[in-house]
C-alpha positions in Angstrom: 109.9 91.0 103.5 111.0 93.8 105.7 108.7 95.1 108.5 107.5 98.1 106.6 106.7 96.0 103.5 104.6 93.6 105.6 102.9 96.5 107.4 102.0 98.1 104.0 100.8 94.7 102.8 98.5 94.3 105.8 97.2 97.9 105.2 96.3 96.9 101.6 94.7 93.7 102.8 92.6 95.6 105.2 90.9 97.3 102.3 90.6 94.2 100.1 87.8 92.4 102.0 87.1 90.0 99.1 90.2 87.9 99.9 90.0 88.1 103.7 88.9 84.5 104.3 91.6 83.0 102.2 94.3 85.2 103.8 93.4 84.4 107.5 96.1 81.7 107.7 98.8 84.1 106.5 97.8 86.9 108.8 97.6 84.6 111.7 101.1 83.4 110.9 102.3 86.9 111.6 101.4 86.6 115.3 104.7 85.0 115.7 106.6 87.8 113.9 109.4 89.3 115.9 108.0 92.8 115.4 105.5 94.1 117.9 104.2 96.5 115.3 103.4 93.6 112.9 101.9 91.5 115.7 99.6 94.4 116.7 98.5 95.0 113.2 97.8 91.3 112.6 95.8 91.1 115.8 93.7 94.1 114.8 93.1 92.7 111.3 92.3 89.2 112.6 89.6 90.8 114.7 88.1 92.5 111.7 88.3 89.3 109.6 86.9 87.3 112.5 83.9 89.6 112.7 83.0 88.7 109.1 84.2 85.0 109.2 84.1 84.0 112.9 83.9 80.3 112.2 87.2 80.5 110.3 88.9 81.7 113.5 88.2 78.7 115.8 91.8 77.5 115.7 93.3 81.0 115.9 91.3 82.4 118.9 93.5 80.5 121.4 96.6 82.1 119.9 95.0 85.5 120.0 94.0 85.0 123.6 97.6 84.0 124.5 98.4 87.7 124.1 96.3 88.4 127.1 99.4 87.6 129.1 101.7 89.9 127.1 103.9 92.4 129.0 103.4 94.7 126.0 100.2 96.7 126.7 99.6 97.3 122.9 99.4 93.6 122.3 97.0 93.1 125.3 94.9 95.9 123.9 94.7 94.5 120.4 94.1 90.9 121.6 91.1 92.1 123.7 89.6 94.1 120.8 90.1 91.1 118.4 88.3 88.7 120.8 85.5 91.3 121.1 85.1 91.6 117.3 85.2 87.9 116.7 82.7 87.5 119.6 80.4 89.9 118.0 80.4 87.7 114.9 79.8 84.5 116.9 80.0 84.4 120.7 80.5 80.7 120.8 83.8 80.9 119.0 85.3 83.0 121.9 83.2 81.7 124.7 86.1 79.9 126.5 87.9 83.2 126.8 85.0 85.5 127.6 85.3 85.4 131.4 89.0 86.1 131.1 88.3 89.5 129.5 87.1 90.9 132.8 90.6 91.0 134.3 91.3 93.9 131.9 88.7 96.1 133.7 91.5 96.7 136.1 94.5 96.7 133.8 97.2 99.2 134.6 97.1 100.7 131.2 94.1 103.0 130.4 94.0 101.9 126.7 93.6 98.3 127.7 90.8 99.1 130.1 89.2 101.0 127.1 89.7 98.0 124.9 87.9 95.9 127.5 84.8 98.2 127.2 84.9 98.2 123.4 85.2 94.4 123.3 82.3 94.1 125.7 80.1 96.4 123.7 80.8 94.3 120.6 79.9 91.1 122.3 76.9 92.5 124.1 75.4 93.8 120.8 74.5 90.3 119.7 74.8 88.3 123.0 73.4 90.6 125.7 72.1 88.0 128.2 75.6 86.9 129.3 76.1 90.3 130.9 73.1 90.1 133.3 75.2 89.4 136.3 78.4 91.2 135.3 77.5 94.9 134.9 79.1 95.5 138.3 82.5 95.0 136.6 81.9 98.2 134.6 80.8 100.4 137.5 84.3 101.4 138.6 85.1 102.4 135.0 82.4 105.1 135.3 84.7 106.7 137.8 88.0 105.9 136.1 90.9 108.3 136.4 91.3 108.4 132.6 88.9 110.6 130.7 88.7 108.4 127.6 87.8 105.4 129.7 85.1 107.4 131.5 83.8 108.6 128.2 83.4 105.1 126.9 82.2 103.3 130.1 78.6 104.6 129.8 78.4 103.1 126.3 78.2 99.5 127.6 75.2 100.6 129.7 73.7 102.2 126.6 74.2 99.1 124.5 72.7 96.8 127.1 70.0 99.4 128.0 68.6 99.1 124.4 68.6 95.3 124.6 68.1 94.4 128.3 67.0 97.5 130.1 66.4 95.6 133.3 70.2 95.0 133.5 70.8 98.8 133.6 68.0 100.0 135.8 69.9 99.5 139.1 72.6 101.9 137.8 70.2 104.7 136.6 70.7 106.9 139.7 74.4 106.6 139.5 74.4 107.4 135.7 72.1 110.3 136.4 74.4 111.7 139.1 77.5 111.4 136.8 75.5 113.0 133.9 75.1 116.1 136.1 78.4 116.3 137.8 81.3 114.9 135.7 83.7 117.6 134.5 83.9 116.0 131.0 81.1 117.0 128.7 81.2 113.8 126.7 81.0 111.7 129.8 77.9 113.6 130.8 76.3 113.2 127.3 77.1 109.4 127.2 75.6 108.9 130.7 72.4 110.6 129.5 72.4 108.5 126.4 72.6 105.3 128.5 69.7 106.4 130.7 67.6 107.3 127.7 68.3 103.9 126.1 67.3 102.0 129.2 64.2 104.0 129.8 63.0 103.8 126.2 61.3 100.5 126.7 
């Protein structure tokens, strides 16, 4: 099939969740496709499939993680998000690669840094304890040069604040300061939300 035909097929498969599990091998085979567009779409879909069927992704996770080293930022971005979604489904499936995610906090591309935050939020939703000694990695992202990254960064503090407020309490003063001074309204709102979540307990 041509690239556009495969892309449309993946789009249709995205909506047809009843056959996801049986189609995982096919979608994973597309990770070796010559088209970056197809690889990126396959990575995204595998993340969604893996959220629902994480145990079926055991053999595929290493292949997904191999894209961490891609020179193409879109593929790094999609691989990180996929690992996050699968990790939300079952952390143990992605555990060997969890620590490797943290390098993307300093990726040169803002979208990849953003994907790192999203992935972390997903994993922390069901496995918060592993972030107890790692919130410092997210602190620089609160001051990121990219607005979208700064808008999302407080959300990991909110997610953890609802589950393990003690992890977030050391950052309350900083979040408070940003909530009062950042030029971006959404950043200010999200920082306030993180403070509220941590103090709700």
